[in-house]
Residue frames as a rotation matrix with the C-alpha (Angstrom) as fourth column:
MET 1
-0.475 -0.188 -0.860 86.76
-0.796 -0.327 0.510 95.03
-0.377 0.926 0.006 108.67
THR 2
0.551 0.828 -0.106 84.80
-0.769 0.454 -0.450 92.91
-0.324 0.329 0.887 106.25
SER 3
-0.684 -0.610 0.399 85.65
-0.333 0.748 0.574 89.35
-0.649 0.260 -0.715 105.27
PHE 4
0.002 0.692 -0.722 84.10
-0.998 -0.042 -0.044 88.17
-0.060 0.721 0.691 102.07
GLN 5
-0.191 0.029 0.981 82.83
-0.226 0.971 -0.073 84.63
-0.955 -0.236 -0.179 101.66
ILE 6
-0.202 0.000 -0.979 83.40
-0.955 -0.222 0.197 83.49
-0.218 0.975 0.044 98.13
THR 7
0.020 0.271 0.962 81.67
-0.029 0.962 -0.270 80.41
-0.999 -0.022 0.027 96.56
VAL 8
-0.488 -0.222 -0.844 82.46
-0.841 -0.136 0.523 79.20
-0.232 0.965 -0.121 93.07
ILE 9
0.175 0.705 0.687 79.83
-0.233 0.708 -0.667 76.95
-0.957 -0.043 0.288 91.39
ASN 10
-0.872 -0.412 -0.265 80.56
-0.377 0.218 0.900 74.85
-0.313 0.884 -0.346 88.27
LYS 11
0.061 0.952 0.300 77.20
0.009 0.300 -0.954 74.68
-0.998 0.061 0.009 86.50
ARG 12
-0.849 -0.417 0.326 77.06
0.239 0.248 0.939 73.38
-0.472 0.875 -0.111 82.93
SER 13
-0.414 0.689 -0.594 74.88
-0.892 -0.436 0.116 74.29
-0.179 0.578 0.796 80.07
ASN 14
0.193 0.558 0.807 72.28
-0.357 0.806 -0.472 71.61
-0.914 -0.197 0.355 79.52
SER 15
0.877 0.141 -0.459 73.39
-0.476 0.140 -0.868 71.45
-0.058 0.980 0.190 75.87
VAL 16
-0.017 -0.973 -0.229 76.81
-0.912 0.109 -0.394 70.12
0.409 0.202 -0.890 76.81
PRO 17
0.515 0.210 -0.831 77.23
-0.047 0.975 0.218 66.33
0.856 -0.073 0.512 77.32
SER 18
0.946 -0.030 0.322 78.19
-0.323 -0.136 0.937 65.33
0.015 -0.990 -0.138 80.85
ASN 19
0.645 -0.744 0.174 81.43
0.639 0.650 0.412 63.72
-0.419 -0.155 0.895 79.74
VAL 20
0.329 -0.497 0.803 82.86
0.669 -0.477 -0.570 66.89
0.666 0.725 0.176 78.19
HIS 21
-0.474 -0.593 0.651 85.24
0.018 -0.746 -0.666 69.13
0.880 -0.304 0.364 80.26
ASP 22
0.477 0.778 -0.409 83.72
0.422 0.205 0.883 67.97
0.771 -0.594 -0.230 83.54
GLU 23
0.203 -0.495 -0.845 86.52
0.939 -0.148 0.312 69.61
-0.279 -0.856 0.434 85.58
LEU 24
0.785 0.031 0.619 86.89
0.228 -0.943 -0.242 73.40
0.576 0.331 -0.748 85.88
TRP 25
-0.056 -0.832 -0.552 90.36
0.998 -0.059 -0.013 74.63
-0.021 -0.552 0.834 86.93
PHE 26
0.693 0.356 0.627 90.28
0.381 -0.919 0.101 78.22
0.612 0.169 -0.773 88.16
MET 27
-0.444 -0.822 -0.357 92.34
0.843 -0.249 -0.477 80.82
0.303 -0.513 0.803 89.83
LEU 28
0.806 0.592 0.019 91.38
0.540 -0.748 0.385 83.77
0.242 -0.299 -0.923 92.11
PHE 29
-0.322 -0.926 -0.196 93.51
0.943 -0.295 -0.157 86.83
0.088 -0.235 0.968 92.39
GLN 30
0.797 0.440 -0.414 93.51
0.464 -0.885 -0.047 90.54
-0.387 -0.155 -0.909 93.14
ARG 31
0.090 -0.781 0.619 95.64
0.925 -0.164 -0.342 93.22
0.368 0.603 0.708 91.60
SER 32
-0.353 -0.336 -0.873 97.18
0.631 -0.774 0.042 96.63
-0.690 -0.536 0.485 92.28
PRO 33
0.784 0.621 0.010 95.77
0.451 -0.559 -0.695 99.75
-0.426 0.549 -0.719 90.72
ASN 34
0.410 -0.758 -0.507 99.42
-0.630 -0.638 0.443 100.74
-0.659 0.138 -0.739 90.12
MET 35
0.843 0.003 0.537 100.04
0.316 0.806 -0.500 98.94
-0.434 0.592 0.679 86.88
ASN 36
0.507 -0.766 -0.395 103.74
-0.851 -0.517 -0.088 99.14
-0.137 0.381 -0.914 85.94
VAL 37
0.271 -0.480 -0.835 106.51
-0.537 0.644 -0.545 96.81
0.799 0.596 -0.083 84.87
GLN 38
-0.775 -0.606 0.180 107.27
-0.445 0.322 -0.835 95.97
0.448 -0.727 -0.520 88.51
SER 39
-0.193 0.800 0.569 103.68
-0.948 -0.001 -0.319 95.02
-0.255 -0.600 0.758 89.36
TRP 40
-0.779 -0.033 -0.627 102.91
-0.248 0.934 0.258 91.36
0.577 0.356 -0.735 89.78
SER 41
0.275 0.819 0.504 99.87
-0.947 0.139 0.291 89.49
0.168 -0.557 0.813 91.07
THR 42
-0.837 -0.524 0.159 99.91
-0.548 0.798 -0.253 86.07
0.006 -0.298 -0.954 92.65
SER 43
-0.213 0.729 -0.650 97.65
-0.088 0.648 0.756 83.01
0.973 0.218 -0.074 92.35
TRP 44
-0.524 0.019 0.852 95.96
-0.822 -0.276 -0.499 83.48
0.225 -0.961 0.160 95.73
VAL 45
0.018 0.507 0.862 93.55
-0.480 0.760 -0.437 80.52
-0.877 -0.406 0.257 95.33
ASN 46
-0.488 -0.136 -0.862 93.83
-0.848 0.305 0.432 77.75
0.204 0.943 -0.264 92.76
GLY 47
-0.467 0.353 0.811 91.45
-0.392 0.739 -0.548 74.84
-0.793 -0.574 -0.206 92.54
LYS 48
-0.900 0.247 -0.358 89.27
-0.266 0.338 0.903 72.53
0.344 0.908 -0.239 90.47
ILE 49
-0.350 0.855 0.382 85.58
-0.610 0.101 -0.786 71.72
-0.711 -0.508 0.487 90.52
THR 50
-0.963 0.128 0.237 83.93
0.248 0.767 0.592 68.72
-0.106 0.628 -0.771 88.97
ALA 51
-0.645 0.754 -0.123 80.61
-0.752 -0.598 0.276 69.55
0.135 0.270 0.953 87.31
PRO 52
0.423 0.335 0.842 78.16
-0.046 -0.920 0.389 69.92
0.905 -0.203 -0.374 88.83
GLY 53
0.244 -0.356 -0.902 79.85
0.940 0.316 0.130 71.03
0.239 -0.879 0.412 92.05
ARG 54
0.806 0.052 0.589 81.08
-0.056 -0.985 0.164 73.93
0.589 -0.165 -0.791 94.10
VAL 55
-0.243 -0.841 -0.484 84.07
0.817 0.091 -0.569 75.18
0.523 -0.534 0.665 96.20
GLY 56
-0.586 -0.046 0.809 83.64
-0.258 -0.936 -0.241 77.44
0.768 -0.350 0.536 99.15
PRO 57
0.980 0.080 0.180 83.02
0.109 -0.981 -0.159 79.45
0.164 0.175 -0.971 101.05
ILE 58
0.043 -0.998 0.045 86.53
0.893 0.018 -0.450 80.85
0.448 0.059 0.892 100.61
GLU 59
0.675 0.217 -0.705 87.30
0.610 -0.702 0.368 83.61
-0.415 -0.678 -0.606 103.11
LEU 60
-0.056 -0.650 0.758 88.79
0.784 -0.499 -0.370 86.72
0.618 0.574 0.537 101.46
PRO 61
0.270 0.146 -0.952 89.65
0.869 -0.462 0.176 89.21
-0.414 -0.875 -0.252 104.21
GLU 62
0.894 0.005 0.448 90.16
0.212 -0.885 -0.415 92.95
0.394 0.466 -0.792 103.75
GLU 63
0.775 -0.626 0.089 93.05
-0.339 -0.293 0.894 92.87
-0.534 -0.723 -0.439 106.19
VAL 64
0.792 -0.581 -0.191 96.52
-0.033 0.271 -0.962 92.68
0.610 0.768 0.195 104.65
GLY 65
0.727 -0.671 -0.147 100.03
0.270 0.083 0.959 91.95
-0.631 -0.737 0.242 105.76
PHE 66
0.769 -0.561 -0.306 103.32
-0.617 -0.526 -0.585 93.48
0.167 0.639 -0.751 104.46
ALA 67
0.715 -0.598 0.361 106.42
0.309 0.734 0.605 91.37
-0.627 -0.321 0.710 103.76
VAL 68
0.298 -0.750 -0.590 109.93
-0.906 -0.417 0.074 91.76
-0.302 0.512 -0.804 102.32
ILE 69
0.884 -0.012 0.468 111.12
0.133 0.965 -0.226 89.00
-0.449 0.262 0.854 99.95
ASP 70
0.394 -0.792 -0.467 114.70
-0.919 -0.355 -0.172 88.37
-0.030 0.497 -0.867 99.00
THR 71
0.709 -0.218 -0.671 117.16
-0.059 0.930 -0.364 85.56
0.703 0.298 0.646 98.44
ASP 72
0.887 -0.411 0.209 119.16
-0.197 0.072 0.978 84.24
-0.417 -0.909 -0.017 101.37
PRO 73
0.484 -0.745 -0.459 122.77
-0.829 -0.223 -0.512 84.48
0.280 0.628 -0.726 100.26
THR 74
-0.393 -0.628 0.672 123.79
-0.830 0.557 0.036 81.49
-0.397 -0.544 -0.740 102.37
SER 75
-0.254 0.372 0.893 121.15
0.075 0.928 -0.365 78.94
-0.964 -0.026 -0.263 101.27
GLY 76
-0.995 -0.063 -0.079 120.17
-0.065 -0.196 0.978 80.46
-0.077 0.979 0.191 97.95
LEU 77
-0.459 0.889 -0.011 116.49
0.881 0.456 0.126 80.01
0.117 0.048 -0.992 98.96
THR 78
-0.221 0.517 0.827 113.75
0.102 -0.831 0.547 82.61
0.970 0.205 0.131 98.92
ARG 79
-0.708 -0.089 -0.700 113.35
0.703 0.007 -0.712 84.30
0.069 -0.996 0.058 102.24
VAL 80
0.064 0.818 0.572 110.22
0.355 -0.555 0.753 86.05
0.933 0.155 -0.326 103.47
THR 81
-0.896 -0.320 -0.308 110.51
0.415 -0.356 -0.837 88.60
0.158 -0.878 0.452 106.22
GLY 82
-0.572 0.818 0.060 106.92
-0.790 -0.530 -0.309 89.08
-0.221 -0.225 0.949 107.60
PRO 83
-0.199 0.413 0.889 104.13
0.403 -0.792 0.459 89.41
0.893 0.449 -0.009 106.84
TYR 84
-0.929 -0.056 -0.365 103.48
0.347 -0.469 -0.812 92.15
-0.126 -0.881 0.455 109.36
PRO 85
0.069 0.996 -0.051 99.87
0.954 -0.081 -0.289 93.28
-0.292 -0.029 -0.956 110.06
THR 86
-0.893 -0.444 0.074 99.39
0.425 -0.777 0.463 96.39
-0.149 0.445 0.883 107.97
THR 87
0.261 0.913 -0.313 96.85
0.569 -0.407 -0.714 99.15
-0.780 0.008 -0.626 107.53
PHE 88
0.161 -0.138 0.977 96.59
0.921 -0.335 -0.199 101.01
0.355 0.932 0.073 104.23
GLY 89
0.857 0.007 0.515 98.38
-0.083 -0.985 0.152 104.31
0.508 -0.173 -0.844 104.76
ASP 90
0.774 -0.633 -0.004 101.29
0.202 0.241 0.949 102.73
-0.600 -0.736 0.314 106.66
ASN 91
0.798 -0.592 -0.113 104.78
-0.468 -0.489 -0.737 103.85
0.381 0.641 -0.667 105.72
TYR 92
0.856 -0.481 0.189 107.80
0.260 0.717 0.647 101.55
-0.447 -0.505 0.739 105.88
THR 93
0.465 -0.814 -0.348 111.54
-0.858 -0.318 -0.403 101.82
0.217 0.486 -0.847 105.31
VAL 94
0.988 -0.139 0.060 113.56
0.129 0.981 0.144 98.62
-0.079 -0.134 0.988 104.71
SER 95
0.454 -0.891 0.003 117.26
-0.888 -0.452 0.085 98.54
-0.074 -0.041 -0.996 105.62
MET 96
0.873 -0.317 0.371 119.73
0.294 0.948 0.118 95.90
-0.389 0.006 0.921 104.47
PRO 97
0.649 -0.660 -0.378 123.20
-0.695 -0.716 0.057 97.55
-0.309 0.226 -0.924 104.16
LEU 98
-0.533 -0.843 -0.071 125.00
-0.823 0.496 0.278 94.18
-0.199 0.207 -0.958 103.90
ASP 99
0.546 0.655 -0.522 123.91
-0.748 0.662 0.049 91.04
0.378 0.364 0.851 102.12
ASP 100
-0.480 -0.872 0.096 125.56
-0.773 0.368 -0.517 88.90
0.416 -0.322 -0.850 104.75
GLY 101
-0.685 0.287 -0.669 122.77
0.295 0.950 0.105 86.51
0.666 -0.125 -0.736 105.58
SER 102
-0.806 0.446 -0.389 120.97
0.304 -0.253 -0.919 88.74
-0.508 -0.859 0.069 108.08
PRO 103
-0.068 0.865 0.498 117.33
0.997 0.073 0.009 89.42
-0.029 0.497 -0.867 107.24
PRO 104
-0.470 -0.065 0.880 116.31
0.346 -0.931 0.117 92.95
0.812 0.360 0.460 106.26
THR 105
-0.755 0.218 -0.619 115.23
0.553 -0.296 -0.779 95.36
-0.353 -0.930 0.103 109.01
VAL 106
-0.259 0.783 0.565 111.70
0.668 -0.277 0.690 96.76
0.697 0.557 -0.452 108.60
SER 107
-0.845 -0.006 -0.535 110.95
0.412 -0.645 -0.643 100.15
-0.341 -0.764 0.548 110.26
LYS 108
0.014 0.935 0.353 107.42
0.947 -0.126 0.295 101.62
0.320 0.330 -0.888 110.37
SER 109
-0.849 -0.315 0.425 107.10
0.247 -0.946 -0.209 105.41
0.468 -0.072 0.881 110.36
GLU 110
-0.517 0.703 -0.488 104.61
0.581 -0.131 -0.804 107.26
-0.629 -0.699 -0.340 112.59
VAL 111
-0.452 0.316 -0.834 103.73
-0.606 -0.795 0.027 109.42
-0.654 0.518 0.551 109.54
SER 112
-0.038 0.523 0.852 101.01
0.429 0.778 -0.459 107.81
-0.903 0.348 -0.253 107.45
ASN 113
-0.957 -0.224 0.182 100.40
0.243 -0.286 0.927 108.19
-0.156 0.932 0.328 103.76
PRO 114
-0.478 0.838 -0.263 97.24
-0.386 -0.469 -0.794 110.21
-0.789 -0.278 0.548 103.20
SER 115
-0.386 0.335 -0.860 96.56
-0.908 0.027 0.418 108.53
0.163 0.942 0.294 99.85
GLY 116
0.513 0.664 0.544 95.75
-0.786 0.618 -0.013 105.27
-0.345 -0.420 0.839 101.61
GLU 117
0.685 -0.345 -0.642 98.47
-0.235 0.729 -0.643 103.19
0.690 0.592 0.418 100.01
VAL 118
0.833 -0.550 -0.052 101.20
0.299 0.370 0.880 101.21
-0.465 -0.749 0.473 101.81
THR 119
0.797 -0.603 -0.046 104.41
-0.473 -0.575 -0.668 103.14
0.376 0.553 -0.743 101.11
VAL 120
0.799 -0.580 0.156 107.64
0.358 0.669 0.652 101.18
-0.483 -0.465 0.742 101.16
THR 121
0.734 -0.637 -0.236 111.21
-0.665 -0.604 -0.439 102.52
0.137 0.479 -0.867 100.62
ASN 122
0.705 -0.692 -0.155 114.24
0.686 0.721 -0.099 100.40
0.181 -0.037 0.983 99.88
ALA 123
0.837 -0.245 -0.489 116.64
0.134 -0.775 0.618 102.56
-0.530 -0.583 -0.616 101.86
SER 124
0.779 -0.616 -0.114 119.55
-0.441 -0.411 -0.798 104.37
0.445 0.672 -0.592 100.29
GLY 125
-0.134 -0.920 0.368 122.77
-0.981 0.069 -0.183 102.41
0.143 -0.385 -0.912 100.77
ASN 126
0.534 0.398 0.746 121.12
-0.520 0.851 -0.081 99.03
-0.667 -0.344 0.661 100.75
SER 127
-0.380 -0.875 0.301 123.02
-0.359 0.440 0.823 96.16
-0.852 0.205 -0.481 99.21
LYS 128
-0.969 0.037 0.243 120.52
0.223 0.553 0.803 94.97
-0.105 0.832 -0.544 96.58
PRO 129
-0.535 0.845 0.012 117.06
-0.651 -0.422 0.630 95.27
0.538 0.329 0.776 95.05
LEU 130
-0.919 0.269 0.290 114.19
-0.081 0.589 -0.804 93.81
-0.387 -0.762 -0.519 97.07
GLU 131
-0.564 0.825 -0.019 110.66
0.208 0.164 0.964 92.59
0.799 0.540 -0.265 96.52
PHE 132
-0.901 0.377 0.213 107.80
-0.364 -0.393 -0.845 94.08
-0.235 -0.839 0.491 98.59
ALA 133
-0.729 0.598 -0.332 104.55
0.197 0.648 0.735 92.13
0.656 0.471 -0.591 98.90
LEU 134
-0.350 0.713 0.607 101.10
-0.936 -0.293 -0.195 92.20
0.039 -0.637 0.770 100.42
PHE 135
-0.937 0.035 -0.348 99.60
0.048 0.998 -0.029 89.05
0.346 -0.044 -0.937 101.89
LYS 136
-0.029 0.911 0.412 96.10
-0.955 -0.146 0.256 87.88
0.294 -0.386 0.874 102.85
ASN 137
0.883 0.351 0.311 95.57
-0.453 0.812 0.368 84.88
-0.124 -0.466 0.876 105.15
ASP 138
0.222 -0.913 0.343 99.37
-0.354 0.253 0.901 84.37
-0.909 -0.321 -0.267 105.00
ARG 139
0.166 -0.172 0.971 99.28
0.837 0.546 -0.047 83.86
-0.522 0.820 0.235 101.24
LYS 140
-0.712 -0.521 -0.471 100.95
0.233 -0.808 0.541 86.31
-0.662 0.275 0.697 98.93
LEU 141
0.345 0.938 0.012 98.49
0.484 -0.167 -0.859 88.43
-0.804 0.302 -0.512 97.04
LEU 142
0.869 -0.139 0.475 100.54
0.377 -0.436 -0.817 90.87
0.321 0.889 -0.326 94.96
CYS 143
0.367 -0.817 -0.444 103.98
0.631 -0.132 0.764 92.45
-0.683 -0.561 0.467 94.94
GLN 144
0.908 -0.344 -0.238 106.44
-0.416 -0.684 -0.599 94.91
0.043 0.643 -0.765 93.41
LYS 145
0.722 -0.674 0.155 109.64
0.634 0.735 0.241 93.18
-0.276 -0.076 0.958 92.32
ASP 146
-0.017 -0.893 0.449 113.20
0.977 -0.110 -0.182 94.46
0.212 0.435 0.875 91.80
VAL 147
0.950 0.244 0.194 112.75
0.170 -0.927 0.333 97.72
0.261 -0.284 -0.923 93.85
ILE 148
0.108 -0.990 0.092 116.28
0.607 -0.008 -0.795 99.21
0.788 0.141 0.600 93.79
PRO 149
-0.222 -0.278 -0.935 117.91
0.947 -0.290 -0.139 101.02
-0.232 -0.916 0.327 96.75
ASN 150
-0.812 -0.070 -0.579 116.71
0.149 -0.985 -0.091 104.58
-0.564 -0.160 0.810 97.29
ASN 151
-0.767 0.639 -0.062 113.39
-0.211 -0.160 0.964 103.88
0.606 0.752 0.258 95.54
THR 152
-0.750 0.605 0.267 109.90
-0.316 0.026 -0.948 104.02
-0.581 -0.796 0.172 96.93
VAL 153
-0.822 0.532 -0.203 106.91
0.075 0.455 0.887 102.01
0.565 0.714 -0.414 95.83
PHE 154
-0.535 0.744 0.399 103.19
-0.823 -0.352 -0.446 102.17
-0.192 -0.567 0.801 96.72
LEU 155
-0.960 0.195 -0.201 101.21
0.155 0.968 0.197 99.04
0.233 0.158 -0.960 97.39
ALA 156
-0.477 0.874 0.097 97.47
-0.756 -0.351 -0.553 98.96
-0.449 -0.337 0.828 97.15
VAL 157
-0.858 0.263 0.441 94.64
0.351 0.927 0.132 96.52
-0.374 0.268 -0.888 96.27
GLU 158
-0.752 0.659 -0.015 91.80
-0.406 -0.445 0.798 97.09
0.520 0.606 0.602 93.87
PRO 159
-0.566 0.601 0.564 88.39
-0.630 0.125 -0.766 96.62
-0.531 -0.789 0.308 95.60
GLN 160
0.592 0.706 -0.389 87.48
-0.805 0.495 -0.328 93.71
-0.039 0.507 0.861 93.38
LEU 161
-0.016 -0.477 0.879 88.41
-0.277 0.846 0.455 90.07
-0.961 -0.237 -0.146 92.88
TYR 162
-0.024 -0.026 -0.999 89.37
-1.000 0.009 0.023 88.39
0.008 1.000 -0.026 89.60
ILE 163
0.205 0.078 0.976 88.60
-0.210 0.977 -0.034 84.81
-0.956 -0.198 0.217 88.47
ALA 164
0.072 -0.240 -0.968 90.12
-0.994 -0.103 -0.048 83.07
-0.088 0.965 -0.245 85.50
GLN 165
0.963 0.192 0.189 90.05
-0.163 0.973 -0.162 79.64
-0.215 0.125 0.969 83.98
VAL 166
0.099 -0.987 -0.126 93.53
-0.951 -0.131 0.281 78.08
-0.294 0.092 -0.951 83.93
GLU 167
0.182 -0.136 -0.974 95.12
-0.559 0.800 -0.216 74.98
0.809 0.584 0.069 82.47
PRO 168
0.943 0.252 -0.216 95.14
0.005 0.640 0.768 71.97
0.332 -0.726 0.602 84.84
GLY 169
0.581 -0.699 -0.418 97.95
0.811 0.449 0.376 72.14
-0.075 -0.557 0.827 87.28
SER 170
-0.258 -0.672 0.694 99.14
0.672 -0.641 -0.371 75.61
0.694 0.371 0.617 86.27
TYR 171
-0.211 0.141 0.967 99.23
-0.343 -0.937 0.062 78.73
0.915 -0.319 0.247 88.39
LYS 172
0.006 0.133 -0.991 99.63
0.777 0.624 0.088 76.90
0.630 -0.770 -0.099 91.68
VAL 173
0.927 0.350 -0.132 99.03
0.340 -0.643 0.686 78.95
0.155 -0.681 -0.716 94.86
GLY 174
0.480 -0.761 -0.436 101.88
0.182 -0.400 0.899 81.42
-0.858 -0.511 -0.054 95.15
THR 175
-0.173 -0.531 0.830 102.68
0.955 0.117 0.274 81.61
-0.243 0.839 0.486 91.44
ASP 176
-0.140 0.024 -0.990 103.50
0.038 -0.999 -0.030 85.16
-0.989 -0.042 0.139 90.42
PHE 177
-0.110 0.094 0.989 102.43
0.989 0.110 0.099 86.55
-0.100 0.989 -0.106 87.03
ARG 178
-0.973 -0.224 -0.049 102.48
0.210 -0.957 0.202 89.95
-0.092 0.186 0.978 85.41
VAL 179
-0.441 0.866 -0.234 99.21
0.054 -0.234 -0.971 91.75
-0.896 -0.441 0.057 86.04
VAL 180
-0.144 0.401 -0.905 98.59
-0.863 -0.498 -0.084 92.51
-0.484 0.769 0.418 82.38
THR 181
-0.888 -0.304 -0.346 98.97
-0.445 0.759 0.475 88.89
0.118 0.576 -0.809 81.40
GLU 182
-0.799 0.570 -0.191 95.90
0.588 0.807 -0.056 87.53
0.122 -0.157 -0.980 83.09
SER 183
-0.583 0.583 -0.566 93.79
0.111 -0.633 -0.766 90.57
-0.805 -0.509 0.305 83.81
THR 184
-0.660 0.280 -0.697 92.76
-0.733 -0.442 0.516 90.83
-0.164 0.852 0.498 80.16
ARG 185
-0.493 0.456 -0.741 91.13
-0.318 0.698 0.642 87.43
0.809 0.552 -0.199 80.13
ALA 186
-0.822 0.228 -0.522 89.92
0.564 0.450 -0.692 87.24
0.077 -0.863 -0.498 83.76
THR 187
0.049 0.941 0.335 86.42
0.477 -0.317 0.820 88.23
0.877 0.120 -0.464 85.01
PRO 188
-0.831 -0.334 0.445 86.23
-0.185 -0.588 -0.787 90.98
0.524 -0.737 0.427 87.57
ILE 189
-0.053 0.766 -0.640 84.03
0.761 0.446 0.471 90.33
0.646 -0.462 -0.607 90.62
VAL 190
-0.081 0.070 0.994 82.67
-0.292 -0.955 0.044 93.33
0.953 -0.287 0.098 92.48
LEU 191
-0.437 -0.123 -0.891 83.21
0.775 0.451 -0.443 93.32
0.457 -0.884 -0.102 96.25
ASN 192
-0.123 0.510 0.851 80.68
-0.279 -0.841 0.464 95.23
0.952 -0.181 0.246 98.28
ALA 193
-0.937 -0.342 0.066 80.94
-0.140 0.195 -0.971 95.31
0.319 -0.919 -0.230 102.09
ARG 194
-0.376 0.875 0.306 77.12
-0.892 -0.252 -0.376 95.41
-0.252 -0.414 0.875 102.32
ASN 195
0.820 0.553 -0.150 76.97
-0.573 0.784 -0.238 92.02
-0.014 0.281 0.960 100.68
PRO 196
-0.021 -0.971 0.240 79.91
-0.934 0.104 0.342 89.93
-0.357 -0.217 -0.909 101.87
HIS 197
-0.030 0.058 0.998 78.55
0.077 0.995 -0.056 86.63
-0.997 0.075 -0.034 100.48
VAL 198
-0.015 -0.134 -0.991 79.67
-0.914 -0.400 0.068 86.37
-0.406 0.907 -0.116 96.86
THR 199
0.264 0.150 0.953 78.65
0.186 0.961 -0.203 83.56
-0.947 0.231 0.226 94.50
ILE 200
-0.307 -0.435 -0.847 80.38
-0.818 -0.335 0.468 83.06
-0.487 0.836 -0.252 91.19
MET 201
0.547 0.582 0.602 78.63
-0.135 0.771 -0.622 80.85
-0.826 0.259 0.501 88.60
ALA 202
-0.574 -0.733 -0.365 80.75
-0.563 0.030 0.826 79.17
-0.595 0.680 -0.429 85.98
THR 203
0.489 0.837 0.244 78.76
-0.231 0.394 -0.890 78.10
-0.841 0.379 0.386 82.88
GLU 204
-0.640 -0.703 0.310 80.04
0.084 0.338 0.938 76.12
-0.764 0.626 -0.157 79.93
LEU 205
0.087 0.662 -0.744 78.56
-0.766 -0.433 -0.475 77.26
-0.637 0.611 0.470 76.66
GLY 206
0.871 0.319 0.374 77.93
-0.014 0.777 -0.630 75.00
-0.491 0.543 0.681 73.66
THR 207
0.737 -0.663 -0.130 81.24
-0.370 -0.236 -0.899 76.22
0.565 0.710 -0.419 72.15
GLY 208
0.430 -0.580 -0.692 83.09
0.745 0.660 -0.090 74.92
0.510 -0.478 0.716 75.21
GLU 209
-0.406 -0.525 0.748 83.85
0.060 -0.832 -0.552 78.44
0.912 -0.179 0.370 76.39
ILE 210
-0.149 0.301 -0.942 83.58
0.972 0.220 -0.083 79.05
0.183 -0.928 -0.326 80.15
THR 211
-0.198 0.132 0.971 81.92
0.018 -0.990 0.138 82.22
0.980 0.045 0.194 81.36
PHE 212
-0.649 -0.073 -0.757 81.80
0.745 0.141 -0.652 83.48
0.155 -0.987 -0.037 84.91
THR 213
-0.068 0.707 0.704 78.79
0.053 -0.702 0.710 85.39
0.996 0.085 0.011 86.32
GLN 214
-0.982 -0.191 0.003 78.45
0.033 -0.181 -0.983 86.97
0.188 -0.965 0.183 89.71
THR 215
-0.166 0.977 -0.132 75.05
0.282 0.176 0.943 86.20
0.945 0.120 -0.304 91.34
């Protein structure tokens, strides 16, 4: 499968003095095509670039991993079970009849989902809602939160990348946010397997606005 090589370049407009907004803070993320109240994306890469400058190449694989996320009742800390190497079309059932400190049990069905999504069921009789997530390079990419027992969700990734300017220090890697919150102001970047090298040019206009262009 293809791995994309992403380079982000901070290139300023010649009309902007060199001492104005010389650092660009940005976030890279992907999102699910299933936009609902349980759908969240995650800050997959977060960084800053001093102008003029660049970051990359950043490897963005097509391969994903599946994980279950819950709270350990003993420590009170977030617990991640997985991620397990996953192919789109895989079908999982997650069992956790008792919230006694034991991690959830993840079972993979031999029957695949013809729609090409990762299908996950929080089994009937489980003790609590769970979070189901997809990972890339062992960093969380997106998730469905608060999936109650006896409910099934479908995890998928749009075939594009998003980049957004963020406030300094915000949206650290692993920060979850509702998809609709950032997608409206982020710039979509087309991913084409025939051209795995992707360059994103950030330009600061005379108004101080940052625009992102795929080159």
